[in-house]
Structures are given as structure tokens and as C-alpha cells.
N, C-alpha and C positions, 0 to 999 in steps of 0.2 A: 181195413184196419181203422180203428177209431183213434183219432188224435187226442192224446191225453190232455194237451194244453187247451183244447176246445171245451172240454167238459170239466176241467180242474183249474180253478182260479189260482191255485198255488203253483201251477206249472207256467203261468204267465207272469207278467210284471205287475198285475193288479194287486193292490193291497189285500191281504187275507183277513177276513173277519170271521171269528169263530162264533157260531151260533149258540154255543153252550155258555157263553159269557155275556153278562149284561153290560151296560155302559160303564159301570164302576169296576168291571173285571171279576165280579162274583159269579160263581157257578150257578147255572139255572137249567131247568129242564125246558127244552124248546116247546113252545105251544104249537102243535100241529093241527089244532081244531079247524083252522080255515083251509086246510089242504084236502084235496080230493084223494080218496083211496085209489091207488093204481096197482096193477100187477107189478110186483118187483121180484127180482131174483138176484142172488149173490152166490158166487162160487169161491171157496177158499181151499187152500191146501197147506199141509205141513208134513214134516218128516221126523222119523225117529231112527237114528243110526245106532247100530249095535254090532257086537262081535258076530261074525258069520255063524258060529255054532248056535248062538242064541236065536238068530233069525231062522235057522233050519228047525230048531225046536218049536218056535212059534208057528211056523208054516205047517209043521207036521201035527200040531195040536197036542204035543207031548210035554207041555210045561206042567209043573206040579199043580198049577191052578186051573188046568183044563184049557178050554177054548177061549183064549184071551182076546181074540179078534171079535168074537160075538159080544163079549162084555164091553169092549171098547166101542162097538157100534151103538149099543144101548146107552152107554154113558154119553156119547156124543149127542144122541137124540135128546136125552134128558137135559143136557146142558143147554142146547139150543132153546128148548121150551122154557128154561129158567133164566135166560140171559138178563132179562130186565131186573131180576133179583140180585144178580151178581155185579152188573155194571151200573153204577149209581144214577146216571142220567139217561139211561135207555128207557124207551117206552115199552110197555107190554104190547106185543103185537100178535095177531093170530097167525100162526104158521099154517100154510095151506099145503105145504109139501116139504119134505126133508129127505135127501138121499145121502147116505154115508157109504163111501167106497174105501176099502183098505186094500192096498196092493203092495207086493214086494217090489223093491228096486234092488235086485240082487247084485248088480255090479257096484252098488254103493253100500251094500249090506244094511239096507234100511227098509222101513215101511213107510208108505205114503198114504195119508188120509186125505181124501177130497170130500168136501161137503157142499152140496147144492141146497140152498134154502130158498123157499118161495113164500110169498105172502100177498094178500090184497089189503093194503094198508096205506095210511097217509105218510109213512116214514119208512126208511130202508131196512133191509134185512142183513146187511153186511156183518153187524156185530154178532148176530145169531150164528152165521156160518163160521166166523172166526172163533167164537167161543166153543162151538161144537168141535172144531178141529183141535183146539188146545186141550180140551178136557178128554177127548179121545186119545190124544198122545200121552197125556198125563196118566190116564188109566193103563195104557200099555206099559208105560214106564213102571208104574207101581206094581203091576202084576209080574214083571220079569226082572225087577231091579236086583233081586238076590243073585241072579245068574250073571248080570253085567251092570254093576253100579256106574260104569263109565259111559253109559249111553248118552247121546246128545239129541236134544230136541231142537229142530229148526232146519231151515227157515220156515216160518209160518207167514202166509201172505194171502191177500185177496187177489184172485185171478180175474174176476169180472163182476160187473153188476149191471142190471137193467132196471128201467122204470124210474119214476120220480122226475123232479124238476131238472136235474142235471143230465138225465138221459142215460145212455149206455156208456160204459167204460170197460176197457179190456187191457190187462197188462200185456205189453208188447211181447214178452217172452212166452206168453200163454197162447199166442195166436196160432 
């Protein structure tokens, strides 16, 4: 198990310095030109809870809009590729791999999306994984909202990351 405090200054007593702020506190895009490209991976997950009959309809592929799971997968992939356009201080990075898995969590009447994003770059791929999860969930919501407008999105969270200066990190509950 990876100790979160060892790779996360916020988990220790050390003062936290946010790299996206300059000395005056203004937002800036971090200069990564002096960093080496390394293999990096991030895994994120999120959930969409819905009424049991709606989940059954989605899993059967019998929604009025067809195979909403396939559309959500494509939306998640597209979102990961465009993260740098959506999140103001993100760098455009080359994605070398992206896996989108959508599975039912029937005892919670929900769908779980898990995205694994990979790159060979001088900066991390966490935002791409998280953005893909969020857009996949929003797409599912959009496609079945007429059947259940009370659906709930969340939690969405990073499960693990590897590569870069801070090394590997894994959420304890994801071990």
C-alpha cells in the first residue's frame, strides 16, 4: 500500500504551494518544458444512481435513445481528448491509451464508470481521467433524464496515479 502522506504534501504538515499560482497569487499555466516525459497513468471512477426500472431499461438497451452505454463511452473518450480545452490551466497532452468501463452496481441501482488514461508526457493525466468520467456520467444522465430526473451523479474520484515526480499514489479504499 502506498502511503498518501509520503507522496502528498497536503497530507503532511508541510506548507502547501499551489503550482498554478504565481508569487502574487495570479493564475498561471505551469511551465513543464524542463520536465522529462515519463509514462503516466491515472484511474478515476464515478457513479450515476437511478431508479431500478431505469437501470433495467439501460442495461437491456431498451431506452428510447438506444444504446446509451455506447454513446457514454464515446463521449468519455472525446472528453478526455479535449480536457485541455475545458480546464483552463491544463496542458494539451498526447493520450497513448484510454479505457472506459461502464458496469452496473445493481445493489445500489447505479452505473459505475471507470476510466484509465495513459500518456507519455511531462505532466499528469489525472484531469483527463476525471473529465472523461464526468462527461460519461453527464451523457448517461442526459440520455435517460426523461425517465428519471432525480438521478444523482457522484461520487467522482481519482483512484490511483503513477508516474511523474510525485510517483505512485493510490486511494486506500481502492486497494
